[in-house]
N, C-alpha and C positions, 0 to 999 in steps of 0.2 A: 526546451533546453538550449542554452547558448554556450558554445565551446569557448574556452578562454583563449585569447590570442597566443600564438606559438612563441612570439618574442615581442619585446617592447616595440611599439610602433607598427607592428605587422597589421596590414589591412585584411584580416581574416575574420569571418563571422559565419554563422549558420542560419538557415531558415528552413521552413517546412515542418513536418511532423516532429513532435517531441519524442516519438518512439517510446512513450511511457506505458503503452498497453500492447498486448500481443495482437498480431494479425489473425483474426478469427474468421474472416470472410474471404471469398475468392472471386476471381474474374469471371468464372463460368456461371456462378450461381447468384452473384450479388450485385450485378449491374442492372440498370433500369431499362431493360429491353423486354418486349413482350413477343416471344417467338411462338412457334407452332409444333415443336417436337413433343410428341405424345408420350415419350418415354421418360420425361422429366416431370416430377410432381409440380402442380401449380403452386405459386406462392400464395399465402393467405391474403385475401382481398383482391386477387387478380380477377379481371373480367372472365365470365364464363367462357370456356373454350380456348382461352389464351394462357400461355405459360411464361411468366415473367422472366425466368432465368435461362431460357433456351435460345439465345441469340446465335448468330453464325460463329463458327470457330475460326475467325479471320483475324488479320492484323489489328491490333488494338493499342490506342494511346489513352493513358489515364493520368489525370492530374488533379491536384487539390485546387479548387476554385476559391475556397474560403476555409479558414481554420478557426475553431472555437478558441484555440490558444496557439499563438505564434503567427508568423507571416507566411502566407501562401505564395506570395509573389516575390520575385527577385528584388532585393532592396537597393541594389546598385549595379551598374554595369561592371563586368569583369569576367572571371572564369570560374566555372564549376569545377573545383579542384577534386572534390570527393563527393560521392553519392552513397549514403548509407541506407540500405533497404532491408526492411524487416519482413521475414517470411520465407516461403519456399514454394516449389512446384509440386502439386499433388499428383501422384501416379495412380492410374486407373487399376483397379483390382483385376489381375489376370491379363492386363493389357501391355502394350509396349511401353518402353521408357518415355516419359514426357519430353517434349521439346523444352530445352533449358536456356536457349539463347535469348537474351533480352538486350534492350538498348535504352538510352536516355536521350531526351531531346529538349531543346529550348523552343518554347511556343510564345507567340505574341497574341494577346487577346484581340478578338475581332469586335467591332463596334456593336454588332447585334447579338453578341454572345458566341461562344466557341473560340477557336484559336487558329493560328496559322503556324505550321512547323517551319522553323528557320534552319536549324542544324541538328544533326543526329550523331550520337556517339558511335564508336565501334561496338562490336558485340561482346557481351559478357555472359557468364553462366550463373544462373541462380541455382542454389542447392535444391535437391529433391527431398521432400518431406520424408522423414524416417531414416534417411541415409546419413550416417555420420552424426546422428543426433539432431539433425535439422528439424525445425518446427516453426510455428508461427511466432515464436519469440527469438528466433535466430536473426541476428543483424549481420549482414554482409556489407562491407565497404568496398566500393569500386572507385577507380581513379581514371575517369575518362580523359582522353588526350585532346586538348584544345577545344573543349566544349564551352564556347563563348556564350555569355548570357547578357541580356539587357535589362535595365531597371524596369520593373513593372511586368516582366514576362513570367511565364510559368515554366517549371521543369517537369517533364512528363516521364512516366514509366511506359515503355513500349514493349509489346510482345508480338510474336509472329503467329499467333493463333494456336498453331499446333493441332489442327483438326485431324482426327483419325476416326473413321466411321465405326460406330458401335462402342468406342472407348472414350473419345474426346469430341463428341458432336458439337459442343459449344466451345471447343478449344480447351487447352490445358487449364485446369483450375490453378491459377497462380494465387496462392494464399498470401496476399500482400495488403489486404484491406482490413481496417479495424472499425468497430462501431464507435462513433464519437459524436455525442450530442452537440449540435450546433455547427458542425463542420459540413462542408459541401464538396462533393467530388464529381468531376465531369469525366466523360469518356467519349471516344469515337471509334467505331469499328468499321473497317472497310478493307476488303481484299486488295492488297497492293496499294492502299490509299494512305498509308502512314509513312510518307516519304518527304524529303526536304522540299519545301515550297507548297506542300499540300494544304488546302483549306479544310478546316473542320468546323463548319458553321453550325450554330445551335439550331437553326431552322431546318436542317436536313435530318429528318428522323424517319424510321420505318420500324417494322416489328422486330427485325433481326440485325440491323446495322445502322450506321449514322451516329448522330449525337444522342447522348443521354446524360441526365444529371441525377445524382443520388444525394439525398439529404441525410444527415446524421451518419455519414460514412467518411472515412479518411484514408487516403493512400499513406501507408506507413513508410514514408521516405523523407529523409533529411539531407540537405545539400550544404556542403562546406564551400563558401564563396571566397575567392581571392580577388582583390582589387589593387590597382596601382602596381607597386613593386612586387606584389604577391600574385599577380596575374601575368601570364605570358604576353609578350608584346603583340602577338597576333590578335588578341582580344582588345576591343575598344577600351582605352584608358590603361591598359596593361603595359608594363615596361620590363618585366623579368626576361632575362636572356636576350634582350634586344641587341641586334648587331650594332657596331659603332656607326655613328652618323658621319657620313663622308662629307667633306667640304665640297662646295659647288665646283671648285676648280682644283687642279693639282699642278704645281710647278716644281720640277726637280732641279737639283744643282746641275748646271750645264755650262758649257763653253760655247759662245756664239761669236760669229765673225761680224765685223762692221764693214760696210762697203764705202765707196768713195763719196756717197751722199750722206754719210754719217748715220746710216740707218742700221740698227741691230734688230734682228728678228728673234724674239724669245718664244720658246715652245711652251704652250699652255694647254692642258687638257680640260675640257668642259664636261661636267657630269650632269648638267641640267638639260631638260627638254622643254622647249625646242632650242634654247640658246642661253648663253651666259653674256650678260651685258655689264660692263664695268669700266674701270680706268686702271692704267698702269703707269707707274712713275719709277724712273731710274735715278738713284742717288749715288753720290760719291763722297767718301770720306776725304775731304780735300786737305792736302798737306799744306796748302797755302792759307787756310783759314785758322784763326786762333783756336787752339784746342782740338784741331781736327774735326770741326763741326761738319755734320752731314749737309751735303749740298745737292739739290735737285738739278739734274742735267738733261732730263728728257721726260716727256709726258705724252700719253696717247689714250684715247678712248677706244673701246673695242666691243664688238658683238660677235661672239664665237658660236658656231653650230654645235649642238649637243652631241655628246657621246663620241667625241673625236678630239685629236690633238691638232691645234692650229698655231701658226707662228704669228705673234703680234708684233708688227713693225713699230719701232720707237726711234724717232730721230733725236740724236744726242747733240749737245752743244759742241761748237767748234773747238773749244778748249780741251775737250776730252781726247780728241785725236792726237794732240801733242803728248798727252800723258801716256796714251796707249803705245805710241812709237817709242817714247823714252824708256818705258818699263817693259816693253814687249808684251803688253797685255795688262789689264787691271781688273781687280775684283770690284764689282758694283753690287748694289742691292736693288732688287725689283720689289716694289710694293704694289700689289694689286688689290682693288676693292670691288667686291661683287656682292650684291644683296646686303649691303651694310657690313659685310665681313671683310676683314683685312688679312691678306696673306703676304708673307715676306719670304724671299728666297735670294740667296747669293748667286750671282751670275758673273762668270768671267768673260770679259770681252777682249778679243784680239783682232788683229788684222790678219785674215786668213787668205 
């Protein structure tokens, strides 16, 4: 399913599961790990003495590696604006309430299989099955803050295991998986191992944790992606809510004195690091020229230290001194050029 753009020209699309079928499988019983808990019935076809569904009840990341219909990977860099998840957390009969806090994360695929966690969202709560009508067909939409994603990455569903002895030995059964012929779903289980920067390699496997791949299963999760002007500026390629771009220098209206050597020092603030390099020119609207044409009367090159205000000395033409004395000060124009950008500011020059 592809969501229609919210407005003309809006760079918003969706990827992931179509959410067209209910989530009938769960994370405690439907992942490809072969544990040793004897109180869990073995899956059909599992090796003698091993139990396919009894992994550790530890932190888990699950993501779609390939989908029979739709795109499993992020189609373009931007921001995951919304995550729609189908399903709920199953409560154990007679047991405590299940852990409901979940997260979402951006994963980059590793060359040998598996993935690396880049960034993880804040916590959200998944509904509990049977409460408020929640079931495997319930779709809950979450809006993570600043979950930036890159083209070709995966977006994963993360849980915190929720182990409780005798009630959730393989963790809380999060019913968020659906049977889907032709789809492939990967997962990684590790106590404290689903954190930013963590490596989830495909070659790291054991009976109860590490990496596992499940064929014909699908994480019932769909992501709404924003790019360009629909992604916040903190994400690569995003520009939404971006602060104004400040110019490399700032020159404010000012009155400066000129000394007997005809040098006027103009205050300029440099925002660049480590320095601002450029040129400054003082011009005068000459009353002696036809039409009052602008006339350059001083020029200087400068190299200013970053993040501070420095006075740029400019030596003016001798003719300017006569005008300053006659009019008790004159208004001039400073034109500064830095990094190919031109900045103009009026400056009053007097004999102080």
